[in-house]
Backbone as JSON, one array per atom type, in Angstrom:
{
  "sequence": "MRAVVRGYVSRRFDVHERGQGKVPETGPVILASNHIGWLDGPLLVLQSPRPTHALVKEEQYVGRMAWFLTFVGQIKVARDRTDAGALRQAVGALRAGQVVTIYPEGTRGGGEFARFKGGVTWLALVTGAPVVPVAMFGTRQPGEPSEAKPAKGTRLDIVYGDPIQFPMQVWPRDRGMLEDAGEQILGHLRAHVSWSKDALKRDLPGPLPRGSSDD",
  "N": [[4.25, -7.05, -24.12], [1.89, -8.49, -24.54], [0.16, -6.42, -25.29], [1.23, -5.59, -27.74], [0.96, -7.88, -29.4], [-1.77, -8.22, -29.22], [-2.65, -6.07, -30.71], [-1.98, -6.86, -33.31], [-3.63, -9.16, -33.54], [-6.19, -8.0, -33.32], [-6.28, -6.59, -35.69], [-6.3, -8.6, -37.54], [-8.46, -10.29, -36.93], [-11.99, -10.13, -36.06], [-12.52, -9.32, -33.09], [-14.51, -9.8, -30.26], [-15.45, -9.07, -26.94], [-17.12, -9.94, -23.92], [-18.44, -9.29, -20.74], [-16.12, -8.79, -19.25], [-15.87, -7.56, -16.79], [-16.65, -9.46, -14.99], [-14.46, -10.8, -14.17], [-12.56, -10.87, -11.33], [-10.74, -8.02, -10.18], [-8.51, -8.16, -8.58], [-6.56, -10.54, -6.68], [-6.62, -14.2, -6.49], [-7.65, -16.04, -9.38], [-9.41, -18.42, -11.31], [-9.66, -19.08, -14.63], [-11.9, -20.84, -16.48], [-12.25, -22.39, -19.38], [-14.14, -23.3, -22.34], [-13.17, -25.43, -25.13], [-12.56, -25.3, -28.36], [-10.97, -24.95, -30.61], [-7.72, -24.48, -32.24], [-6.83, -21.85, -31.77], [-7.84, -21.01, -29.35], [-6.35, -21.04, -26.86], [-4.01, -19.22, -27.21], [-5.49, -16.89, -27.85], [-7.11, -16.35, -25.58], [-5.17, -15.98, -23.6], [-3.98, -13.66, -24.56], [-6.12, -11.81, -24.59], [-7.32, -11.81, -22.11], [-8.58, -10.05, -19.23], [-6.71, -9.79, -17.22], [-3.21, -10.59, -16.86], [-2.39, -14.02, -17.44], [-1.59, -17.34, -16.35], [-1.51, -20.05, -18.31], [-2.44, -23.49, -18.46], [-0.63, -25.55, -20.47], [-0.39, -28.05, -22.9], [2.15, -30.57, -22.72], [3.23, -31.41, -25.11], [3.57, -29.19, -26.69], [5.89, -28.06, -25.9], [8.52, -27.78, -27.39], [11.68, -27.28, -28.81], [12.31, -23.89, -29.73], [9.79, -23.0, -29.04], [9.33, -24.12, -26.56], [11.05, -22.64, -24.93], [9.9, -20.1, -25.27], [7.24, -20.39, -24.26], [7.79, -20.93, -21.6], [9.09, -18.56, -20.91], [7.02, -16.68, -21.08], [5.49, -17.4, -18.97], [3.78, -19.65, -18.92], [2.3, -22.85, -18.03], [3.53, -26.04, -18.11], [1.85, -29.05, -18.81], [1.09, -32.48, -18.38], [-1.19, -34.45, -20.07], [-2.0, -37.06, -19.92], [-1.94, -38.13, -17.44], [-2.24, -37.58, -13.85], [-0.81, -34.64, -13.25], [1.21, -33.75, -10.96], [3.24, -31.85, -10.61], [2.58, -29.75, -12.36], [0.15, -28.99, -11.24], [1.02, -28.09, -8.74], [2.5, -25.82, -9.52], [0.41, -24.27, -10.54], [-1.13, -23.89, -8.22], [0.72, -22.42, -6.74], [0.83, -20.05, -8.25], [-1.8, -19.13, -7.94], [-1.95, -18.79, -5.17], [-0.29, -16.68, -4.98], [-1.88, -14.68, -5.76], [-2.53, -14.54, -8.46], [-3.68, -15.17, -11.89], [-4.96, -18.13, -13.31], [-5.37, -20.1, -16.17], [-7.42, -22.69, -17.33], [-8.44, -25.61, -19.15], [-11.07, -27.4, -18.78], [-12.17, -29.47, -20.3], [-10.04, -30.81, -21.32], [-9.21, -31.56, -23.91], [-9.58, -30.47, -27.37], [-12.84, -29.94, -28.74], [-16.38, -30.13, -29.1], [-17.08, -28.02, -27.49], [-19.08, -27.91, -25.58], [-18.67, -28.84, -23.09], [-18.79, -31.64, -22.87], [-16.99, -33.43, -21.96], [-15.12, -33.64, -18.92], [-12.56, -32.82, -16.8], [-11.02, -33.25, -13.58], [-9.17, -31.35, -12.6], [-9.66, -28.57, -12.36], [-11.55, -28.49, -10.34], [-10.11, -29.46, -8.14], [-8.13, -27.45, -7.89], [-9.78, -25.28, -7.28], [-10.81, -25.98, -4.76], [-8.51, -26.36, -3.2], [-7.32, -23.83, -3.18], [-9.35, -21.95, -2.84], [-9.96, -20.14, -4.78], [-12.0, -18.14, -6.96], [-13.89, -19.5, -9.67], [-14.09, -18.55, -12.91], [-16.24, -18.85, -15.55], [-15.62, -19.3, -19.05], [-16.61, -18.75, -22.35], [-15.85, -19.58, -25.6], [-16.12, -18.6, -28.99], [-16.09, -19.11, -32.51], [-13.43, -19.72, -33.13], [-13.16, -22.1, -34.4], [-14.83, -23.44, -37.2], [-17.98, -25.05, -38.12], [-17.56, -28.43, -39.05], [-14.86, -28.17, -39.54], [-11.46, -29.3, -38.92], [-9.69, -29.81, -35.77], [-7.29, -28.42, -35.77], [-7.62, -26.31, -37.48], [-7.26, -22.97, -38.71], [-8.7, -19.81, -38.08], [-10.18, -17.84, -40.71], [-9.01, -14.72, -42.09], [-10.52, -11.85, -40.71], [-12.56, -13.18, -39.45], [-15.19, -13.37, -37.04], [-14.6, -13.45, -33.63], [-15.6, -14.48, -30.48], [-15.44, -13.88, -27.0], [-16.68, -14.75, -23.96], [-17.17, -13.93, -20.68], [-18.24, -15.25, -17.55], [-20.35, -15.28, -14.54], [-18.59, -15.73, -11.48], [-17.96, -18.83, -9.74], [-17.55, -20.07, -6.5], [-15.82, -21.76, -3.87], [-15.35, -22.51, -0.37], [-11.98, -22.54, 0.88], [-10.45, -25.67, 1.13], [-8.27, -27.05, 2.96], [-7.44, -29.51, 4.1], [-9.12, -32.42, 5.3], [-9.72, -33.53, 1.86], [-12.13, -35.27, 0.64], [-13.33, -37.86, -1.62], [-16.08, -37.61, -2.06], [-16.53, -34.88, -1.53], [-15.02, -33.68, -3.58], [-16.35, -34.69, -5.83], [-18.91, -33.59, -5.52], [-18.4, -30.8, -5.61], [-17.28, -30.74, -8.15], [-19.46, -31.45, -9.79], [-21.07, -29.23, -9.4], [-19.46, -27.18, -10.49], [-19.2, -28.07, -13.16], [-21.91, -27.98, -13.99], [-22.28, -25.23, -13.8], [-20.49, -24.26, -15.74], [-21.56, -25.38, -18.09], [-24.07, -24.15, -18.1], [-23.3, -21.52, -18.49], [-22.21, -21.59, -21.08], [-24.53, -22.23, -22.51], [-26.12, -19.96, -21.96], [-24.51, -18.01, -23.16], [-24.62, -18.72, -25.86], [-27.28, -18.12, -26.42], [-27.29, -15.37, -25.84], [-25.48, -14.31, -27.69], [-26.54, -15.21, -29.98], [-25.45, -17.2, -31.58], [-23.91, -20.27, -32.59], [-22.01, -23.14, -31.42], [-19.28, -25.02, -32.97], [-19.84, -27.73, -33.04], [-19.26, -31.36, -32.86], [-15.92, -32.65, -33.49], [-14.85, -33.4, -36.83], [-14.89, -36.74, -38.18], [-11.9, -38.53, -37.76], [-10.36, -36.32, -37.21], [-7.84, -34.95, -35.19], [-8.01, -34.52, -31.64], [-6.22, -33.0, -30.29]],
  "CA": [[4.2, -8.02, -25.21], [0.49, -8.79, -24.81], [-0.44, -5.29, -25.99], [1.72, -5.59, -29.12], [0.35, -8.98, -30.15], [-3.21, -7.95, -29.29], [-2.87, -5.16, -31.84], [-1.95, -7.68, -34.53], [-4.82, -10.01, -33.56], [-7.37, -7.17, -33.58], [-6.27, -6.22, -37.11], [-6.54, -9.8, -38.36], [-9.76, -10.87, -36.62], [-13.01, -9.27, -35.48], [-12.58, -9.86, -31.73], [-15.49, -9.19, -29.35], [-15.44, -9.6, -25.58], [-18.31, -9.6, -23.14], [-18.38, -9.71, -19.35], [-14.78, -8.69, -18.65], [-16.01, -7.14, -15.4], [-16.89, -10.63, -14.14], [-13.16, -11.28, -13.69], [-12.11, -10.01, -10.23], [-9.59, -7.2, -10.54], [-7.37, -8.55, -7.75], [-6.68, -11.83, -6.03], [-6.53, -15.38, -7.34], [-8.79, -16.33, -10.25], [-9.27, -19.52, -12.26], [-10.47, -18.97, -15.84], [-12.2, -22.18, -16.98], [-12.78, -22.12, -20.72], [-14.37, -24.39, -23.28], [-12.01, -25.58, -26.02], [-13.07, -25.75, -29.66], [-10.01, -24.84, -31.71], [-6.3, -24.23, -31.99], [-6.55, -20.48, -31.38], [-8.43, -20.68, -28.05], [-5.34, -20.75, -25.84], [-3.32, -17.94, -27.44], [-6.43, -15.76, -27.84], [-7.52, -16.03, -24.21], [-4.0, -15.44, -22.9], [-3.79, -12.29, -25.04], [-7.26, -10.92, -24.36], [-7.78, -11.85, -20.72], [-8.46, -8.76, -18.55], [-5.49, -9.81, -16.41], [-2.25, -11.6, -17.32], [-2.76, -15.33, -16.93], [-0.75, -18.52, -16.56], [-2.36, -21.11, -18.86], [-1.9, -24.84, -18.52], [-0.39, -25.86, -21.88], [0.02, -29.45, -23.05], [3.6, -30.71, -22.8], [3.64, -31.63, -26.5], [3.92, -27.9, -27.28], [7.19, -27.62, -25.39], [9.54, -28.31, -28.29], [12.56, -26.28, -29.41], [12.17, -22.5, -29.31], [8.49, -22.81, -28.43], [9.45, -24.46, -25.14], [11.65, -21.47, -24.27], [8.96, -18.99, -25.3], [6.14, -20.65, -23.34], [8.32, -20.77, -20.24], [9.4, -17.14, -20.74], [5.8, -15.9, -20.87], [4.85, -17.82, -17.73], [2.78, -20.7, -19.05], [2.56, -24.02, -17.18], [3.52, -27.29, -18.88], [1.05, -30.08, -18.16], [0.9, -33.77, -19.04], [-2.63, -34.7, -20.06], [-2.3, -38.49, -19.82], [-1.83, -38.54, -16.05], [-2.35, -36.47, -12.92], [0.5, -33.98, -13.26], [1.34, -33.07, -9.67], [4.11, -30.69, -10.75], [1.8, -28.66, -12.97], [-0.84, -28.53, -10.25], [1.75, -27.3, -7.72], [2.79, -24.51, -10.1], [-0.84, -23.51, -10.61], [-1.46, -23.49, -6.85], [1.64, -21.35, -6.37], [0.4, -18.82, -8.91], [-3.05, -18.67, -7.33], [-1.66, -18.3, -3.82], [0.37, -15.38, -5.14], [-2.89, -13.72, -6.2], [-2.49, -14.43, -9.91], [-4.74, -15.81, -12.65], [-4.6, -19.37, -13.99], [-6.35, -20.54, -17.16], [-7.46, -24.14, -17.48], [-9.45, -26.1, -20.08], [-11.54, -28.6, -18.1], [-12.46, -30.57, -21.22], [-8.79, -31.55, -21.52], [-8.86, -31.57, -25.33], [-10.5, -29.73, -28.21], [-14.05, -30.69, -29.07], [-17.55, -29.35, -29.48], [-17.18, -26.83, -26.66], [-20.26, -27.96, -24.72], [-18.24, -29.51, -21.86], [-19.21, -33.04, -22.84], [-15.98, -34.07, -21.12], [-14.76, -32.77, -17.79], [-11.51, -33.35, -15.95], [-11.18, -32.71, -12.23], [-8.13, -30.43, -12.14], [-10.23, -27.27, -11.98], [-12.2, -28.67, -9.04], [-9.05, -29.58, -7.14], [-7.55, -26.13, -7.69], [-10.77, -24.41, -6.63], [-10.93, -26.35, -3.36], [-7.24, -26.17, -2.51], [-6.96, -22.41, -3.05], [-10.49, -21.08, -2.59], [-10.06, -19.14, -5.85], [-13.23, -18.19, -7.76], [-13.79, -20.05, -11.02], [-14.83, -17.73, -13.87], [-16.45, -19.6, -16.79], [-15.35, -18.57, -20.28], [-17.12, -19.4, -23.55], [-15.18, -19.13, -26.82], [-16.85, -18.86, -30.22], [-15.52, -18.63, -33.77], [-12.06, -20.16, -33.41], [-13.3, -23.21, -35.33], [-16.13, -23.44, -37.86], [-18.56, -26.4, -38.25], [-16.95, -29.31, -40.04], [-13.42, -28.0, -39.63], [-10.68, -30.08, -37.96], [-9.31, -29.06, -34.57], [-6.12, -27.57, -36.01], [-7.96, -25.26, -38.46], [-7.01, -21.59, -38.29], [-9.78, -18.95, -38.59], [-9.85, -16.96, -41.83], [-8.89, -13.31, -41.75], [-11.79, -11.16, -40.59], [-13.54, -13.98, -38.72], [-15.61, -12.85, -35.74], [-14.26, -14.29, -32.49], [-16.26, -14.0, -29.27], [-15.02, -14.38, -25.7], [-17.72, -14.35, -23.01], [-16.86, -14.27, -19.29], [-19.46, -15.4, -16.77], [-20.31, -15.08, -13.09], [-17.72, -16.7, -10.8], [-18.45, -19.78, -8.74], [-16.46, -20.15, -5.54], [-15.98, -22.66, -2.73], [-14.38, -22.25, 0.71], [-10.73, -23.29, 0.79], [-10.43, -26.93, 1.87], [-6.85, -27.43, 3.03], [-7.39, -30.96, 4.33], [-9.06, -33.39, 4.19], [-10.62, -33.35, 0.72], [-12.49, -36.63, 0.27], [-13.86, -38.04, -2.97], [-17.43, -37.06, -2.13], [-16.43, -33.43, -1.61], [-14.55, -33.35, -4.92], [-17.4, -34.98, -6.81], [-20.0, -32.62, -5.37], [-17.94, -29.51, -6.15], [-17.11, -30.91, -9.59], [-20.78, -31.4, -10.43], [-21.53, -27.84, -9.38], [-18.67, -26.42, -11.45], [-19.58, -28.5, -14.51], [-23.22, -27.41, -14.29], [-22.1, -23.78, -13.98], [-19.83, -24.05, -17.03], [-22.52, -25.69, -19.16], [-25.1, -23.11, -18.11], [-22.72, -20.31, -19.07], [-22.14, -21.79, -22.52], [-25.9, -22.13, -23.03], [-26.51, -18.55, -21.9], [-23.72, -17.27, -24.14], [-25.18, -19.02, -27.18], [-28.52, -17.34, -26.56], [-26.99, -13.94, -25.83], [-24.78, -13.94, -28.92], [-27.3, -15.75, -31.12], [-24.58, -17.99, -32.44], [-23.74, -21.63, -32.08], [-20.67, -23.72, -31.41], [-19.07, -25.75, -34.23], [-20.23, -29.14, -32.98], [-18.16, -32.32, -32.69], [-14.87, -32.68, -34.49], [-15.13, -34.36, -37.89], [-14.24, -38.04, -38.02], [-10.51, -38.57, -38.17], [-9.66, -35.13, -36.77], [-7.22, -35.06, -33.88], [-8.55, -33.63, -30.62], [-5.09, -32.38, -29.58]],
  "C": [[2.75, -8.36, -25.57], [-0.14, -7.67, -25.63], [-0.03, -5.27, -27.46], [1.02, -6.66, -29.94], [-1.15, -8.8, -30.26], [-3.53, -7.03, -30.46], [-2.89, -5.92, -33.15], [-3.22, -8.52, -34.65], [-6.06, -9.2, -33.9], [-7.43, -6.71, -35.03], [-6.62, -7.41, -38.0], [-7.94, -10.37, -38.17], [-10.7, -9.83, -36.04], [-13.31, -9.79, -34.07], [-13.59, -9.08, -30.89], [-15.4, -9.87, -28.0], [-16.67, -9.11, -24.82], [-18.11, -10.12, -21.71], [-17.02, -9.62, -18.7], [-14.85, -8.31, -17.17], [-16.33, -8.28, -14.46], [-15.59, -11.17, -13.56], [-12.71, -10.36, -12.56], [-10.82, -9.29, -10.56], [-8.34, -7.57, -9.74], [-7.62, -9.93, -7.18], [-6.66, -12.99, -7.01], [-7.81, -15.61, -8.13], [-8.44, -17.53, -11.12], [-10.21, -19.23, -13.43], [-10.66, -20.38, -16.4], [-12.95, -22.06, -18.3], [-13.13, -23.4, -21.46], [-13.25, -24.37, -24.31], [-12.47, -26.16, -27.35], [-12.04, -25.74, -30.77], [-8.62, -24.45, -31.27], [-6.06, -22.86, -31.37], [-7.05, -20.14, -29.97], [-7.39, -20.24, -27.02], [-4.65, -19.42, -26.05], [-4.26, -16.74, -27.33], [-6.81, -15.38, -26.42], [-6.36, -15.46, -23.4], [-3.78, -13.98, -23.29], [-4.88, -11.34, -24.57], [-7.73, -10.88, -22.92], [-7.6, -10.49, -20.04], [-7.22, -8.65, -17.66], [-4.51, -10.82, -17.0], [-2.55, -12.95, -16.67], [-1.71, -16.38, -17.25], [-1.66, -19.64, -17.05], [-1.66, -22.45, -18.75], [-1.84, -25.27, -19.98], [0.15, -27.28, -21.98], [1.52, -29.55, -23.31], [4.09, -30.92, -24.23], [4.04, -30.33, -27.21], [5.33, -27.45, -26.9], [8.32, -28.28, -26.18], [10.34, -27.15, -28.85], [12.35, -24.89, -28.84], [10.82, -22.23, -28.65], [8.53, -23.13, -26.95], [10.03, -23.27, -24.37], [10.63, -20.34, -24.18], [7.84, -19.19, -24.28], [6.58, -20.49, -21.89], [8.56, -19.29, -19.95], [8.15, -16.33, -20.43], [4.94, -16.46, -19.73], [3.76, -18.86, -17.85], [3.22, -21.95, -18.28], [2.44, -25.29, -18.02], [2.77, -28.37, -18.12], [0.97, -31.33, -19.02], [-0.57, -34.14, -18.93], [-3.0, -36.16, -19.85], [-2.17, -39.02, -18.4], [-2.1, -37.34, -15.16], [-0.97, -35.85, -12.75], [0.64, -33.13, -11.99], [2.2, -31.82, -9.77], [3.37, -29.49, -11.33], [0.78, -28.1, -11.98], [-0.17, -27.69, -9.16], [2.08, -25.91, -8.25], [1.53, -23.65, -10.16], [-1.26, -23.04, -9.23], [-0.56, -22.34, -6.41], [1.24, -20.02, -6.97], [-0.86, -18.26, -8.25], [-2.8, -18.13, -5.92], [-0.91, -16.98, -3.84], [-0.6, -14.33, -5.67], [-2.96, -13.54, -7.7], [-3.64, -15.21, -10.55], [-4.2, -17.05, -13.36], [-5.73, -19.75, -14.94], [-6.26, -22.04, -17.34], [-8.6, -24.5, -18.43], [-9.97, -27.42, -19.53], [-11.9, -29.77, -19.02], [-11.21, -31.4, -21.51], [-8.31, -31.55, -22.96], [-9.86, -30.71, -26.09], [-11.7, -30.59, -28.57], [-15.17, -29.75, -29.46], [-17.76, -28.11, -28.64], [-18.35, -26.79, -25.72], [-19.94, -28.59, -23.36], [-18.83, -30.91, -21.74], [-18.24, -33.87, -22.01], [-15.57, -33.09, -20.03], [-13.72, -33.47, -16.93], [-11.5, -32.57, -14.62], [-10.14, -31.73, -11.75], [-8.66, -29.1, -11.67], [-10.91, -27.36, -10.61], [-11.17, -28.7, -7.92], [-8.43, -28.22, -6.85], [-8.5, -25.2, -6.95], [-10.87, -24.71, -5.14], [-9.65, -26.1, -2.58], [-6.96, -24.7, -2.23], [-8.12, -21.5, -2.66], [-10.69, -20.03, -3.67], [-11.39, -19.26, -6.58], [-12.94, -18.74, -9.16], [-14.69, -19.22, -11.94], [-15.01, -18.54, -15.16], [-16.19, -18.7, -18.01], [-15.89, -19.4, -21.45], [-16.47, -18.76, -24.78], [-16.01, -19.52, -28.03], [-16.03, -18.36, -31.41], [-14.13, -19.12, -34.08], [-12.02, -21.42, -34.26], [-14.7, -23.19, -35.9], [-16.67, -24.87, -37.97], [-17.89, -27.19, -39.36], [-15.45, -29.19, -40.16], [-12.7, -28.88, -38.61], [-10.18, -29.19, -36.83], [-8.15, -28.11, -34.81], [-6.39, -26.45, -37.01], [-7.72, -23.87, -37.87], [-8.11, -20.7, -38.88], [-9.3, -18.07, -39.74], [-9.76, -15.52, -41.35], [-10.27, -12.67, -41.74], [-12.85, -11.94, -39.83], [-13.9, -13.33, -37.39], [-15.3, -13.89, -34.67], [-14.88, -13.68, -31.25], [-15.68, -14.69, -28.04], [-16.02, -13.85, -24.69], [-17.34, -14.85, -21.62], [-18.17, -14.31, -18.5], [-19.28, -15.13, -15.29], [-19.41, -16.13, -12.44], [-18.52, -17.65, -9.92], [-17.29, -20.06, -7.8], [-16.83, -21.06, -4.38], [-14.99, -22.27, -1.64], [-13.13, -23.1, 0.53], [-10.8, -24.52, 1.69], [-8.99, -27.43, 1.91], [-6.72, -28.93, 3.19], [-8.42, -31.31, 5.38], [-10.0, -33.0, 3.05], [-10.98, -34.76, 0.23], [-13.14, -36.66, -1.11], [-15.24, -37.43, -3.11], [-17.42, -35.55, -2.27], [-16.01, -32.99, -3.01], [-15.64, -33.58, -5.96], [-18.53, -33.97, -6.73], [-19.6, -31.26, -5.95], [-17.78, -29.59, -7.67], [-18.43, -30.83, -10.34], [-21.31, -29.98, -10.48], [-20.79, -26.99, -10.41], [-19.07, -26.78, -12.88], [-20.94, -27.92, -14.9], [-23.14, -25.92, -14.56], [-21.47, -23.48, -15.34], [-20.8, -24.3, -18.19], [-23.61, -24.63, -19.25], [-24.57, -21.83, -18.74], [-22.62, -20.44, -20.59], [-23.53, -21.64, -23.14], [-26.38, -20.68, -23.04], [-25.78, -17.74, -22.97], [-24.24, -17.49, -25.55], [-26.44, -18.2, -27.43], [-28.22, -15.84, -26.67], [-26.35, -13.48, -27.14], [-25.57, -14.32, -30.18], [-26.36, -16.41, -32.13], [-24.33, -19.33, -31.79], [-22.28, -22.03, -32.08], [-20.52, -24.62, -32.64], [-19.51, -27.2, -34.21], [-19.02, -30.05, -32.88], [-17.12, -32.19, -33.79], [-15.23, -33.67, -35.58], [-14.36, -35.66, -37.66], [-12.82, -38.01, -38.56], [-9.7, -37.36, -37.75], [-9.08, -35.35, -35.38], [-7.85, -34.09, -32.9], [-7.46, -32.98, -29.79], [-5.22, -30.88, -29.55]]
}
């Protein structure tokens, strides 16, 4: 199914990927991506070097879309609280040697990781899985609202970075340990975005316009 839809996407958009070899070919992996537009999630799920289980906001699970997202192995997550069920599913996938995609910013925005939620840190410490930073470009243009869809032919860039990894911490995991690992992961993600901007010679779209939803 991914191959079929990828063909459609490649005909509609000018998709470029860089650093796919940074994603380990086997074993558990956490893809931690910035989030600038509506297309980020579907595009990364389609283009990822390995099939991935993405954490998808529960608001998307309506009608036939709920069936489809479940069928293709995505993980429903509530963003307004710590969703223990979603985290357990993600841990299960990682312990089975699979790939999980998470958006640490929690919502769409400027893509510079101005916001950072701790779920990625918790998963990294609980499972010992490497965190591969991902920088997305082109899925939203400057001044556009978060739900804007790229025009046909738009160049879309996906850049994978060097993994950052911590030893598995089964128990205990105190607040200081989580905060320290979180600061390291956040710094790594921001550095990757900065490097990607320089390497591609392109910029991110900046903050959402006033009145635009960050869903």
